C-alpha positions as CSV (number, residue, x, y, z in Angstrom):
1,M,-27.1,-14.2,20.7
2,A,-27.8,-10.8,22.4
3,I,-25.4,-8.1,21.1
4,K,-24.1,-6.0,23.9
5,A,-23.2,-2.3,23.5
6,S,-19.6,-3.2,24.8
7,M,-19.2,-5.6,21.9
8,V,-20.3,-3.0,19.3
9,K,-17.9,-0.5,20.9
10,E,-15.0,-3.0,20.7
11,L,-15.7,-3.8,17.1
12,R,-16.0,-0.1,16.2
13,D,-12.7,0.7,17.9
14,M,-11.0,-2.1,16.0
15,T,-12.4,-1.2,12.6
16,G,-13.6,2.3,12.6
17,A,-17.0,1.2,11.3
18,G,-20.3,3.0,12.1
19,M,-22.4,1.9,15.0
20,M,-25.2,0.3,13.0
21,D,-22.7,-1.4,10.6
22,A,-20.8,-2.9,13.6
23,K,-24.0,-4.1,15.2
24,K,-25.3,-5.7,12.0
25,A,-22.0,-7.5,11.4
26,L,-22.1,-8.9,15.0
27,E,-25.7,-10.0,14.5
28,E,-24.8,-11.7,11.2
29,T,-21.8,-13.5,12.8
30,N,-23.6,-14.4,16.0
31,G,-21.4,-12.2,18.1
32,D,-18.0,-13.5,16.8
33,I,-15.8,-10.4,16.9
34,E,-13.2,-11.8,14.5
35,K,-15.7,-13.0,11.9
36,A,-17.6,-9.7,12.2
37,K,-14.3,-7.8,11.6
38,E,-13.7,-9.9,8.5
39,L,-17.2,-9.3,7.3
40,L,-16.9,-5.6,7.7
41,R,-13.6,-5.7,5.8
42,E,-15.2,-7.7,2.9
43,K,-18.0,-5.2,2.7
44,G,-15.6,-2.3,2.8
45,L,-13.5,-3.8,0.0
46,A,-16.6,-4.1,-2.1
47,A,-17.7,-0.6,-1.4
48,S,-14.3,0.7,-2.1
49,A,-14.3,-1.0,-5.5
50,K,-17.5,0.8,-6.4
51,K,-16.1,4.2,-5.4
52,A,-12.9,3.7,-7.4
53,G,-14.5,5.0,-10.6
54,R,-15.8,8.2,-9.1
55,I,-14.1,11.5,-9.9
56,A,-11.6,12.7,-7.2
57,A,-10.5,16.3,-8.1
58,E,-10.1,17.8,-4.6
59,G,-7.5,16.8,-2.1
60,L,-4.3,17.8,-0.6
61,V,-0.6,18.4,-1.4
62,D,1.8,17.8,1.4
63,A,5.6,17.8,1.8
64,Y,7.9,15.9,4.2
65,I,11.6,16.7,4.8
66,H,13.8,14.2,6.6
67,G,16.9,15.6,8.2
68,G,17.5,18.2,5.4
69,R,18.6,15.4,3.2
70,I,15.4,13.9,1.7
71,A,12.3,15.7,0.7
72,T,9.0,14.5,-0.8
73,I,6.0,16.2,-2.2
74,V,2.8,14.2,-2.6
75,E,-0.7,14.9,-4.1
76,V,-3.6,12.8,-2.8
77,N,-7.1,13.4,-4.3
78,T,-10.5,13.0,-2.9
79,E,-14.0,13.8,-4.1
80,T,-14.8,16.8,-1.8
81,D,-13.0,19.6,-0.1
82,F,-14.8,18.5,3.1
83,V,-12.9,15.2,3.2
84,A,-9.7,16.9,2.3
85,K,-9.9,18.7,5.7
86,N,-10.6,15.4,7.5
87,E,-7.9,14.7,10.1
88,E,-7.6,11.0,9.1
89,F,-7.2,12.0,5.5
90,I,-4.6,14.5,6.4
91,Q,-2.7,11.9,8.4
92,F,-2.9,9.5,5.5
93,V,-1.3,12.1,3.2
94,R,1.5,12.7,5.7
95,D,2.1,8.9,6.0
96,I,2.3,8.6,2.3
97,A,4.9,11.4,2.1
98,M,6.9,9.6,4.8
99,Q,6.5,6.3,2.9
100,V,7.9,7.8,-0.2
101,A,10.9,9.2,1.7
102,A,11.6,5.9,3.3
103,S,11.0,3.4,0.5
104,A,11.8,5.5,-2.6
105,P,9.2,4.0,-5.0
106,K,9.4,5.0,-8.7
107,Y,5.7,4.7,-9.5
108,V,2.3,4.9,-7.7
109,S,0.9,1.7,-9.2
110,R,1.8,-1.2,-11.5
111,D,-0.2,0.4,-14.3
112,E,2.4,3.2,-14.5
113,V,5.4,0.9,-15.0
114,P,6.5,0.9,-18.7
115,E,6.0,-2.4,-20.4
116,E,9.6,-2.5,-21.6
117,E,10.9,-2.1,-18.0
118,V,8.7,-5.1,-16.9
119,E,9.9,-7.2,-19.8
120,K,13.5,-6.4,-19.1
121,E,13.1,-7.4,-15.5
122,R,11.2,-10.6,-16.6
123,E,14.1,-11.5,-18.9
124,I,16.7,-11.1,-16.1
125,L,14.6,-13.1,-13.7
126,I,14.1,-15.9,-16.2
127,H,17.8,-16.2,-16.8
128,Q,18.5,-16.2,-13.1
129,A,16.0,-18.9,-12.5
130,M,17.3,-21.1,-15.4
131,N,20.9,-20.7,-14.1
132,E,19.7,-21.9,-10.6
133,N,18.0,-24.8,-12.2
134,A,21.0,-25.7,-14.3
135,E,23.2,-25.8,-11.2
136,K,20.7,-28.5,-9.9
137,G,21.2,-30.5,-13.1
138,M,17.7,-30.0,-14.3
139,D,16.5,-30.9,-17.8
140,P,16.5,-27.7,-20.0
141,E,12.9,-28.0,-21.1
142,R,11.6,-28.6,-17.5
143,S,13.9,-25.9,-16.3
144,K,12.3,-23.4,-18.7
145,D,8.8,-24.2,-17.5
146,I,9.8,-23.9,-13.8
147,A,11.7,-20.7,-14.5
148,H,8.6,-19.0,-16.0
149,K,6.6,-20.0,-12.9
150,K,9.2,-18.7,-10.5
151,V,9.4,-15.4,-12.4
152,E,5.7,-14.5,-11.7
153,G,6.4,-14.7,-7.9
154,R,9.6,-12.8,-8.2
155,L,8.0,-10.0,-10.3
156,N,5.7,-9.3,-7.3
157,K,8.9,-8.5,-5.3
158,F,10.0,-6.3,-8.2
159,Y,6.7,-4.4,-8.1
160,E,6.9,-4.1,-4.3
161,E,10.3,-2.3,-4.6
162,I,9.2,0.2,-7.2
163,C,5.4,0.7,-6.8
164,L,4.1,2.6,-3.9
165,L,0.8,0.8,-3.6
166,D,2.5,-2.6,-3.4
167,Q,4.9,-1.6,-0.6
168,P,4.5,-2.6,3.0
169,F,3.4,0.3,5.1
170,I,6.4,1.5,7.1
171,K,4.3,2.0,10.3
172,D,2.7,-1.4,9.9
173,P,4.4,-3.8,7.5
174,S,1.6,-6.3,7.9
175,M,-0.4,-4.2,5.4
176,T,0.4,-2.7,2.0
177,I,-0.2,0.9,1.1
178,Q,-3.0,-0.4,-1.2
179,T,-4.7,-2.0,1.9
180,L,-4.2,1.2,3.9
181,L,-5.8,3.2,1.1
182,T,-8.7,0.7,0.6
183,N,-9.5,0.8,4.3
184,L,-9.6,4.6,4.4
185,I,-11.9,4.7,1.3
186,A,-14.2,2.3,3.1
187,K,-14.1,4.3,6.3
188,I,-14.5,7.8,4.8
189,G,-16.9,6.8,2.1
190,E,-15.3,8.7,-0.8
191,N,-12.9,7.8,-3.6
192,I,-9.3,8.6,-2.7
193,K,-6.4,8.5,-5.2
194,I,-2.7,8.9,-4.7
195,R,-2.1,10.9,-7.8
196,R,1.6,11.7,-7.9
197,F,4.7,12.2,-5.9
198,E,8.3,13.6,-6.2
199,R,11.3,12.6,-4.1
200,F,14.5,14.6,-3.8
201,E,17.6,13.4,-2.1
202,V,20.8,15.3,-1.5
203,G,23.6,14.1,-3.8
204,E,21.1,12.0,-5.8
205,G,22.9,10.5,-8.8
206,L,26.4,11.2,-7.3
207,E,28.6,8.7,-5.8
208,K,28.0,8.6,-2.0
209,R,27.9,6.4,1.0
210,E,25.0,4.0,1.1
211,E,22.6,4.3,4.0
212,D,19.4,2.5,4.9
213,F,17.1,5.5,4.8
214,A,14.0,3.3,5.3
215,E,15.3,2.2,8.7
216,E,16.3,5.7,9.6
217,V,13.0,7.3,8.7
218,S,11.1,4.4,10.4
219,K,13.1,4.9,13.6
220,Q,12.2,8.6,13.6
221,I,8.5,7.8,13.1
222,N,8.3,5.0,15.7
223,G,10.8,6.4,18.1
């Protein structure tokens, strides 16, 4: 199938891929835009994995303040100062600062979560699952096996709540922060790491009225 320039442009607009990469992907998929998009994504993921081990010591520190009540500071690293000045990279850092304000993660990634915290949560989830099974009159031994299987799935939810990279992106919940990061690495061509963040909230640790800050920040961003 002949690959038209309009098809290459459409794929580039959808993926941010280079012209030759987009054309090659269309040729390999016989002009199927969706298959070409998936192919580019797979290649991008592979390339991102290779870049993950490279040193990233440059980057950007940015801050976000929401209504004078929540403030975040984030540090995101990249390999060169040149990329640190890239508009897409700068926007990514700003989005991460907003994400931290809205979703209040405790850690960047699962690797940072202390093992004792994971085990404590696992214990709680196992007891919950076994109690649910007991209410259904399930045999204790079978209940225990099923409870352990349930726990693994529920731990993912636990990580989603406390780990930044596991969280749905507030601007597009169909992707996680990890996916957003991986896509940017593939597009820019350098290793990028979210190194650390701090989040400050007025009255933190004091008794106060509960509010859905995620919804509030999201409304401000998308409004």
